C-alpha positions as CSV (number, residue, x, y, z in Angstrom):
1,M,88.1,122.1,82.6
2,A,91.7,121.2,83.2
3,R,92.4,117.8,83.0
4,S,93.5,115.7,86.3
5,L,96.4,113.4,86.9
6,F,95.0,110.0,86.1
7,S,91.5,110.1,87.2
8,G,89.8,111.8,84.3
9,E,88.4,114.2,87.0
10,R,89.9,117.4,88.6
11,A,91.7,116.3,91.6
12,D,90.5,119.0,94.4
13,N,93.4,118.6,96.9
14,A,96.2,120.9,96.7
15,V,98.2,120.2,99.1
16,P,99.6,116.9,100.1
17,V,99.2,115.8,103.6
18,A,102.4,114.8,104.2
19,Y,104.0,117.9,103.8
20,L,101.3,119.4,105.9
21,V,102.0,116.7,108.6
22,L,105.8,116.7,108.3
23,A,105.8,120.5,108.5
24,I,103.8,120.2,111.8
25,G,106.5,117.7,113.0
26,L,109.0,120.0,112.5
27,V,107.4,122.8,114.1
28,A,106.8,120.7,117.1
29,V,110.5,120.0,117.1
30,L,111.8,123.4,116.2
31,L,109.3,125.9,117.8
32,P,107.8,126.8,121.1
33,T,104.0,125.2,121.4
34,A,102.6,128.9,121.3
35,L,103.8,128.8,117.8
36,R,102.5,125.6,116.5
37,P,99.9,125.9,113.9
38,P,96.8,123.3,114.4
39,T,96.6,119.9,113.0
40,P,95.3,119.9,109.3
41,Q,92.2,118.0,108.4
42,T,92.8,115.4,105.8
43,P,91.1,116.6,102.6
44,Q,88.7,114.7,100.4
45,T,89.6,113.5,97.1
46,A,88.1,112.8,93.7
47,Q,88.0,109.1,92.2
48,L,90.3,106.9,92.4
49,S,92.2,105.4,89.5
50,P,93.9,102.1,89.8
51,D,97.8,101.2,88.8
52,A,98.2,99.0,85.7
53,P,99.7,95.7,86.4
54,P,103.6,95.7,85.9
55,D,105.4,93.8,83.4
56,N,106.2,90.2,84.8
57,K,110.0,90.1,84.4
58,T,112.1,91.6,87.1
59,E,115.1,92.3,84.5
60,G,112.5,94.6,82.3
61,L,111.6,96.6,85.4
62,I,115.2,97.2,86.4
63,S,116.1,98.1,82.9
64,S,113.4,100.5,82.2
65,L,113.1,102.3,85.9
66,N,116.7,102.2,86.7
67,R,118.9,105.4,85.7
68,A,119.7,106.3,82.4
69,S,122.6,107.8,80.9
70,S,123.1,111.7,81.5
71,G,122.3,113.9,78.5
72,T,124.4,117.1,77.3
73,A,123.3,120.6,77.0
74,G,124.6,123.5,75.1
75,A,125.2,127.2,76.0
76,G,123.4,128.4,72.9
77,S,120.0,128.1,71.6
78,A,118.3,125.0,72.0
79,P,116.1,122.9,69.5
80,G,112.5,123.6,69.6
81,S,110.4,121.7,72.3
82,S,106.7,120.1,72.1
83,L,105.8,122.8,74.8
84,G,106.9,125.6,72.2
85,D,110.0,127.5,72.5
86,T,108.4,131.0,71.7
87,G,111.4,133.2,71.6
88,P,111.5,136.7,72.8
89,A,109.0,137.0,75.4
90,S,105.6,139.3,75.1
91,A,105.1,142.8,77.1
92,A,103.6,140.3,79.8
93,G,107.1,139.0,80.3
94,G,108.6,142.6,81.0
95,P,111.2,144.7,78.9
96,T,113.6,143.1,76.0
97,T,116.9,143.4,76.7
98,T,119.9,142.1,74.9
99,S,122.9,143.7,76.7
100,P,123.8,141.9,80.3
101,A,122.8,144.2,83.2
102,H,124.6,142.2,86.1
103,P,128.3,140.9,85.5
104,T,129.0,137.5,85.1
105,V,130.2,135.2,88.1
106,S,132.2,132.9,86.1
107,C,132.6,130.5,89.6
108,A,134.6,132.8,91.6
109,H,133.9,130.7,94.4
110,G,134.1,127.5,93.3
111,F,134.5,124.5,95.4
112,G,135.8,120.9,95.1
113,N,137.8,119.2,92.1
114,P,136.2,119.8,89.6
115,P,134.7,123.0,90.9
116,R,131.2,123.2,91.7
117,Q,129.5,126.9,92.0
118,T,128.6,126.6,95.8
119,E,129.9,124.4,98.5
120,S,126.9,122.8,98.7
121,P,127.7,119.0,97.3
122,Y,124.3,119.6,95.3
123,S,125.2,122.5,93.2
124,A,126.0,122.4,89.6
125,L,129.3,122.2,88.4
126,C,131.1,125.3,87.3
127,V,130.4,126.5,83.6
128,P,132.9,128.4,81.2
129,P,132.7,132.2,81.9
130,F,129.9,134.0,79.6
131,H,130.8,137.2,77.8
132,G,128.5,139.3,75.5
133,D,125.2,139.2,74.3
134,N,122.7,136.9,76.4
135,G,119.9,136.9,73.8
136,G,117.8,139.3,75.8
137,A,113.9,137.9,76.5
138,T,114.5,134.5,75.3
139,Y,111.6,133.2,76.4
140,K,108.2,134.1,78.2
141,N,108.9,135.6,81.4
142,V,112.3,135.6,80.9
143,T,114.0,139.1,80.1
144,G,117.9,140.0,79.6
145,S,118.3,141.3,83.0
146,Q,116.0,139.1,85.2
147,I,115.0,135.4,85.8
148,K,112.1,135.1,88.3
149,V,111.7,132.0,90.4
150,G,108.7,131.7,92.7
151,F,108.5,129.5,95.6
152,W,105.5,128.1,98.2
153,H,105.3,125.7,100.8
154,V,102.9,125.0,103.6
155,L,105.7,126.4,105.9
156,G,108.8,128.3,105.8
157,M,107.2,131.0,103.9
158,P,107.7,134.6,104.6
159,A,104.8,136.7,105.6
160,E,105.8,139.3,103.0
161,R,104.4,137.8,99.9
162,G,106.3,138.9,96.4
163,P,109.2,139.6,95.0
164,V,112.4,139.3,97.6
165,P,114.0,142.6,98.1
166,T,117.7,143.0,97.5
167,S,118.2,145.0,101.1
168,P,117.4,144.5,104.7
169,Q,113.3,145.9,105.2
170,S,112.4,147.5,108.5
171,G,110.6,144.8,110.5
172,E,111.3,142.0,108.2
173,S,110.4,138.4,109.1
174,A,113.3,135.9,109.9
175,Q,111.5,134.1,106.4
176,L,112.3,137.0,104.0
177,R,115.4,137.7,105.5
178,T,116.8,134.0,105.2
179,F,115.1,134.6,101.4
180,R,116.8,137.8,100.9
181,V,120.7,136.6,102.2
182,L,120.1,133.1,100.1
183,Q,119.2,135.2,96.8
184,Q,122.2,137.4,97.2
185,Y,124.3,134.3,97.8
186,W,123.1,132.5,94.8
187,N,123.6,135.8,92.8
188,S,127.0,136.3,93.4
189,R,127.7,132.4,92.9
190,Y,125.9,131.0,89.9
191,E,126.9,131.9,86.4
192,L,123.3,133.2,85.2
193,Y,124.5,134.8,82.1
194,G,124.1,138.4,82.5
195,R,120.9,138.2,84.5
196,V,119.7,138.4,87.9
197,L,117.6,135.6,90.1
198,Q,114.7,137.2,91.4
199,L,112.9,134.9,94.2
200,D,109.3,135.5,94.2
201,A,107.6,134.3,97.6
202,A,103.8,133.1,96.2
203,R,101.1,135.4,96.9
204,D,98.5,132.3,97.4
205,D,98.0,129.5,99.9
206,P,95.5,127.5,97.7
207,P,93.6,125.1,100.0
208,D,92.2,123.1,97.0
209,G,92.8,122.8,93.5
210,P,90.8,125.1,91.5
211,S,92.3,127.6,94.0
212,A,96.1,125.9,92.7
213,R,95.3,126.8,89.5
214,N,94.2,130.3,90.0
215,A,97.6,130.6,91.8
216,A,99.7,129.6,88.9
217,D,97.9,131.7,86.6
218,K,98.7,134.5,89.0
219,Q,102.3,133.4,89.2
220,D,102.5,133.6,85.3
221,V,100.3,136.1,84.3
222,Q,100.7,138.6,87.2
223,E,104.2,137.5,88.7
224,H,106.0,136.5,85.7
225,D,107.7,133.8,87.1
226,F,109.9,131.3,84.8
227,A,109.9,128.8,87.4
228,V,108.1,127.7,90.4
229,V,109.0,125.4,93.2
230,H,105.5,124.6,94.5
231,L,104.1,121.0,96.4
232,S,100.5,120.9,94.5
233,D,100.2,118.7,91.4
234,D,97.2,121.1,90.1
235,F,99.6,123.9,90.4
236,C,102.1,122.1,88.3
237,D,99.6,120.7,86.1
238,E,98.4,124.1,85.1
239,F,102.0,125.9,85.1
240,S,103.6,123.4,83.0
241,R,100.6,123.5,80.6
242,R,101.4,127.0,80.4
243,A,104.8,126.0,78.6
244,L,106.7,127.3,82.2
245,V,108.9,125.2,84.6
246,C,107.4,123.9,88.2
247,Y,109.6,122.1,90.3
248,D,107.5,119.7,92.9
249,G,108.6,119.3,96.1
250,T,106.4,116.1,96.2
251,A,106.7,112.9,94.0
252,T,104.1,112.0,91.2
253,H,103.6,109.2,88.6
254,K,106.5,109.0,85.7
255,P,103.9,109.3,82.8
256,V,102.5,112.4,84.2
257,M,105.9,114.3,84.3
258,E,106.5,112.8,80.9
259,S,103.1,113.8,79.2
260,H,104.1,117.7,80.8
261,A,107.9,117.6,79.5
262,P,109.8,119.8,79.8
263,G,108.1,121.6,82.4
264,W,107.4,119.2,85.3
265,W,110.2,117.7,87.5
266,T,109.8,116.2,91.1
267,L,111.9,116.3,94.1
268,Q,111.1,112.6,95.2
269,M,111.4,109.5,93.2
270,S,108.5,108.7,90.9
271,H,105.7,106.5,92.3
272,E,106.3,104.0,89.6
273,Q,110.2,103.7,90.6
274,N,109.3,103.9,94.7
275,E,107.2,100.5,93.9
276,A,109.7,98.6,92.0
277,M,112.0,99.6,94.8
278,T,109.4,98.3,97.0
279,G,109.2,95.0,95.5
280,E,112.6,94.6,95.4
281,Y,113.0,95.1,99.2
282,A,110.3,93.0,100.1
283,C,111.7,90.2,97.5
284,R,115.3,90.2,98.8
285,K,114.7,90.9,102.6
286,L,111.0,89.8,103.5
287,V,109.6,86.8,101.7
288,G,110.1,83.5,102.8
289,R,111.9,84.3,106.3
290,N,110.4,84.8,109.9
291,A,108.9,88.1,111.6
292,D,112.1,88.5,113.7
293,F,111.1,92.1,114.4
294,A,107.8,91.6,115.2
295,G,106.2,91.7,118.7
296,P,104.6,89.4,121.1
297,N,102.4,86.5,119.6
298,I,104.0,87.3,116.3
299,Q,108.0,87.4,116.4
300,H,109.7,84.5,114.7
301,K,106.8,83.0,112.7
302,P,106.8,82.9,108.8
303,R,106.3,85.9,107.4
304,L,103.1,87.1,106.0
305,I,103.0,90.2,104.0
306,G,99.9,93.1,104.3
307,V,100.1,96.3,102.1
308,I,98.4,99.4,103.2
309,V,98.3,102.3,100.6
310,Q,96.9,105.7,100.8
311,S,94.6,106.3,97.8
312,T,93.9,110.0,97.6
313,A,94.6,112.8,95.0
314,T,97.3,114.1,97.4
315,T,99.5,110.9,97.0
316,G,98.9,110.7,93.2
317,F,96.1,108.0,93.4
318,R,98.4,105.3,94.5
319,T,96.8,101.9,94.9
320,S,97.8,98.6,97.4
321,A,98.0,96.8,93.7
322,G,100.9,99.0,92.6
323,I,103.3,97.4,95.3
324,A,101.3,93.9,95.5
325,N,101.7,93.4,91.6
326,Q,105.7,94.2,92.0
327,I,106.2,91.9,94.6
328,K,104.3,89.1,92.5
329,A,106.2,90.3,89.4
330,Q,109.5,90.0,91.0
331,C,109.5,86.8,92.9
332,G,106.3,85.4,92.7
333,Y,105.0,86.2,96.2
334,N,101.4,86.9,96.6
335,V,100.6,89.3,99.5
336,A,98.1,88.0,102.3
337,A,96.0,91.5,102.5
338,K,96.0,94.5,100.6
339,I,94.2,97.7,101.4
340,D,93.4,101.2,99.9
341,L,92.5,104.0,102.2
342,P,90.5,106.4,100.2
343,D,89.7,109.4,102.0
344,D,86.0,109.6,100.0
345,D,84.8,106.8,102.2
346,N,84.6,108.5,105.2
347,G,87.6,106.7,106.8
348,Q,85.7,103.7,106.6
349,A,88.8,101.6,105.1
350,Q,90.9,103.2,107.8
351,T,88.9,101.9,110.6
352,T,88.8,98.3,109.8
353,A,92.4,98.1,108.1
354,I,94.2,96.5,111.3
355,L,91.4,94.1,111.8
356,K,91.6,92.7,108.4
357,M,95.4,92.6,108.4
358,E,94.8,90.4,112.0
359,Q,92.4,88.3,110.3
360,A,94.6,87.5,107.5
361,N,97.1,86.5,110.2
362,V,99.7,89.3,108.7
363,T,102.8,89.1,110.4
364,T,104.7,92.4,108.7
365,I,102.6,95.7,106.8
366,I,104.3,97.3,104.3
367,M,102.4,100.9,104.4
368,W,102.9,104.0,102.2
369,S,100.8,107.0,103.0
370,D,100.9,110.3,104.8
371,V,101.7,110.4,108.4
372,V,98.1,110.8,109.9
373,P,97.0,107.4,108.6
374,I,100.4,105.7,109.9
375,T,99.6,107.2,113.3
376,V,96.1,106.0,113.1
377,E,96.9,102.6,112.0
378,M,99.3,102.3,114.9
379,E,96.9,103.5,117.3
380,N,94.3,100.9,116.0
381,A,97.2,97.9,116.3
382,D,97.9,99.3,119.6
383,S,94.2,99.0,120.9
384,N,94.1,95.5,119.8
385,A,97.7,94.5,121.7
386,Y,98.7,93.5,118.0
387,Y,102.7,94.4,117.2
388,P,103.4,93.6,113.6
389,E,106.7,94.9,111.4
390,W,105.9,97.9,110.1
391,V,108.0,98.7,106.6
392,M,107.9,101.8,105.0
393,L,110.1,103.0,102.1
394,N,110.2,106.6,101.8
395,S,106.6,106.9,102.9
396,N,105.7,110.5,103.0
397,G,107.4,112.0,105.7
398,A,107.4,109.0,108.0
399,D,111.1,108.4,107.4
400,F,111.8,112.0,109.5
401,N,112.6,111.9,112.9
402,G,110.3,114.6,114.2
403,S,107.6,112.4,112.3
404,A,108.3,109.1,113.6
405,R,108.4,110.6,117.5
406,L,104.8,111.1,116.7
407,F,103.8,107.3,116.5
408,P,102.6,105.3,119.1
409,Q,106.5,104.2,120.4
410,A,105.2,100.4,121.3
411,Q,104.4,100.0,117.4
412,A,107.5,102.3,115.7
413,S,109.8,100.0,117.7
414,H,109.0,97.6,115.0
415,M,109.5,100.1,112.3
416,F,112.1,99.6,109.5
417,G,112.6,100.3,105.9
418,M,114.3,102.5,103.6
419,S,114.5,106.4,103.2
420,G,115.8,109.0,100.0
421,W,116.1,112.0,102.5
422,E,119.3,113.0,103.7
423,L,120.6,111.6,106.8
424,P,120.0,113.8,109.9
425,R,122.9,116.3,110.7
426,P,123.0,119.4,113.2
427,F,121.5,122.3,111.5
428,S,124.6,124.4,112.0
429,D,126.2,121.3,109.5
430,T,123.7,121.8,106.7
431,D,124.2,123.7,103.5
432,C,121.5,126.2,103.6
433,Y,122.9,127.2,107.4
434,K,126.3,127.5,106.0
435,A,125.3,129.4,102.9
436,Y,123.5,132.0,104.8
437,K,126.5,132.5,107.2
438,T,128.6,133.4,104.2
439,V,126.8,136.2,103.8
440,D,125.4,137.3,107.1
441,P,127.5,135.9,109.6
442,A,125.8,137.9,112.6
443,N,122.2,136.0,111.9
444,T,121.1,132.7,111.6
445,P,118.6,131.4,109.0
446,D,115.1,130.3,109.4
447,Q,115.2,126.4,110.1
448,L,112.2,125.5,108.4
449,A,112.7,127.9,105.1
450,C,116.3,125.7,104.9
451,T,114.9,122.4,105.5
452,L,111.7,122.6,103.4
453,I,112.6,125.0,100.7
454,Y,116.0,125.6,99.8
455,P,116.9,122.2,98.5
456,S,114.3,122.2,95.7
457,L,115.2,126.1,95.3
458,E,119.0,125.0,94.8
459,Q,117.8,122.4,91.8
460,V,116.3,125.2,89.9
461,L,119.3,126.9,90.0
462,N,121.4,124.2,88.9
463,G,119.0,123.9,85.7
464,I,119.2,127.5,84.9
465,S,122.8,127.8,85.3
466,L,123.2,125.1,83.2
467,A,121.0,125.5,80.6
468,G,123.2,128.4,79.3
469,P,122.2,132.1,78.0
470,H,119.2,131.2,75.9
471,L,117.2,130.3,78.5
472,T,113.6,128.4,77.6
473,P,112.0,125.5,79.5
474,K,113.9,123.0,76.7
475,T,117.3,124.5,77.2
476,F,116.4,123.9,81.2
477,E,115.6,120.6,80.6
478,Q,118.9,120.1,78.6
479,G,120.7,121.5,81.8
480,M,119.3,119.0,84.3
481,F,120.1,116.5,81.9
482,K,123.3,117.6,82.0
483,Y,123.7,117.9,85.7
484,G,123.3,114.0,85.3
485,Y,124.1,111.8,88.7
486,P,126.8,113.3,90.8
487,K,128.5,111.1,92.9
488,P,128.0,111.6,96.8
489,Q,131.2,112.9,98.6
490,H,129.7,112.5,101.7
491,V,127.8,109.5,103.8
492,Y,124.4,111.9,104.6
493,E,123.8,113.3,100.8
494,I,121.3,112.0,98.6
495,S,122.2,110.3,95.8
496,G,120.0,111.0,92.4
497,G,120.0,112.9,89.5
498,Y,118.2,113.6,85.8
499,A,118.1,112.1,82.4
500,P,115.9,111.3,79.6
501,G,112.9,109.2,81.2
502,D,114.3,110.4,84.9
503,R,112.5,113.7,86.1
504,S,112.8,113.2,89.5
505,W,115.8,113.9,91.5
506,V,116.2,111.0,94.4
507,D,116.9,107.6,92.8
508,T,118.3,106.0,95.8
509,Y,117.5,105.0,99.3
510,C,119.3,103.8,102.2
511,E,118.2,101.6,105.1
512,M,116.9,102.5,108.5
513,W,115.3,101.2,111.6
514,W,113.6,103.3,114.3
515,D,115.5,103.3,117.5
516,T,113.1,104.6,120.5
517,K,116.2,105.3,122.6
518,A,118.8,106.9,120.4
519,P,119.4,110.9,120.2
520,D,118.6,112.7,117.0
521,P,121.5,114.4,115.8
522,Q,119.8,117.4,114.6
523,T,117.9,118.5,117.7
524,G,119.2,116.0,120.5
525,N,115.6,114.5,121.0
526,V,115.1,111.2,121.8
527,G,114.2,109.0,119.3
528,A,115.9,108.7,115.9
529,Y,116.9,106.7,112.9
530,R,119.5,104.5,112.7
531,Y,120.8,103.4,109.1
532,T,122.4,100.4,108.3
533,N,125.6,99.4,106.3
534,G,126.8,103.4,107.3
535,G,124.0,105.3,105.5
536,Q,124.8,103.0,102.0
537,R,122.4,104.0,99.4
538,Y,121.0,101.4,96.7
539,A,119.4,102.0,93.2
540,L,117.0,99.8,91.8
541,G,118.5,96.3,91.4
542,Q,121.2,96.9,94.2
543,I,119.5,96.5,97.2
544,P,121.0,93.4,99.2
545,R,119.6,90.5,100.8
546,E,121.1,90.8,104.5
547,L,118.3,92.5,106.9
548,K,120.8,94.2,109.3
549,V,118.1,96.2,111.1
550,F,117.8,96.8,114.8
551,D,121.3,96.5,115.2
552,P,122.7,99.0,118.0
553,S,126.2,99.3,116.2
554,D,124.9,100.8,113.2
555,I,124.7,104.7,113.0
556,T,122.1,107.0,114.0
557,G,123.0,110.2,111.8
558,T,126.6,111.2,110.3
559,Q,130.0,109.9,110.7
């Protein structure tokens, strides 16, 4: 039996609820009512595993979790890896070819200075043009002519599963057309050393952990994918155990990624780094001040902070102690109450959480969970006419406008915190939309595919291109480290990167607050986040002390 992430037992929750609910929120915004899927049920979970107490020195926390120096990657063969660079692929990986079957690109469409391989600000920089022998089948599921990259998400997937075709298909879905065009776009712009990118829409929609592990087996043995973008920790655990590359669209614990190196990467900030950021935000902006943004009977009282954390397999077995210990370590403050919300107690903790916060005279609730528990707790607070400050730091989809509009607005009007996502833009301004239109100007890409899947696929393409011709998980790792930490060029950009000890992309947050009357710049719907200091982003150790939320002069989206 494969090991679980932390508990010692297999986690049976394949898909984070956050992404199910986030997808529902996006569908609520983007699709007609008749096309919206039903609200998902919260899955059951395995046993919990509490976080270990942190170091009691703030500087030690910052130095250990802050961004490291970027590494470098060579274009040739790489040193061996702990997972084993097995050399030429077996017959299961496809035919061995040593001569390039596809002309090199050499940044024919380079953008910027220094030039990037695509117009996207997140694209890897151009690399020297490649000529000669690419080494053929340099690794399992790699051939001299092709690299297969799989992908899976809750929504945005084409109905037609399997390898994405290269030419239009009769009756093809909008999602398949989107990935077909993006595949053509990336093949025409990224240097892939004589190999062709073959996207692969994963065939299975795993409902639980065992199914996700079976899906990982299939994507390896039957589909021959070298890398897969996926949402399930169980899938990534199994796929990286097979010495292949899994790019996880969610977050997980830093030790999990390190123990699976070089195969496991995440889009979102690691749990440990998020908890350190939350501790810093609380200590610099909340502790020792009044609850000026709470509602009736609480506003302007001295702040008493409570912490609620959804502690389930879907959120990587996080606990409220992870945040509470960080606040204690960084500024000596003891939170007034802390509550974990497991789903193996039949919802008992969720039912009593707000009452316990009230009984502890909490004015300010720091909450990290999926969107569903946040909604439930806000509804419970509404029923009790209890209006605390709600503080969210990249809380699993709560920082999307479409999700926050689903919250009880009397509660959401007291909500602020930080987000790691892009500032919202009109869809026509997004990188995926522009990339698609350069190839197929007559049509429009699928918005869910662009929003939910495109960003992770782009990161995988960066690593493959920067790995050089001798592609293995180890050279992919070196390519990701070579990507480093690109300097943002636009106010809307996510800021992050990779280095030894940092396998998660997002490394900075911007401060936000909920405005019930602001227009959403992406959809025009009423209700949107505003961002302080022009959308300025902060890494660990950089969060300012001034709390400027609920200032109508701040921007709503981009400028």
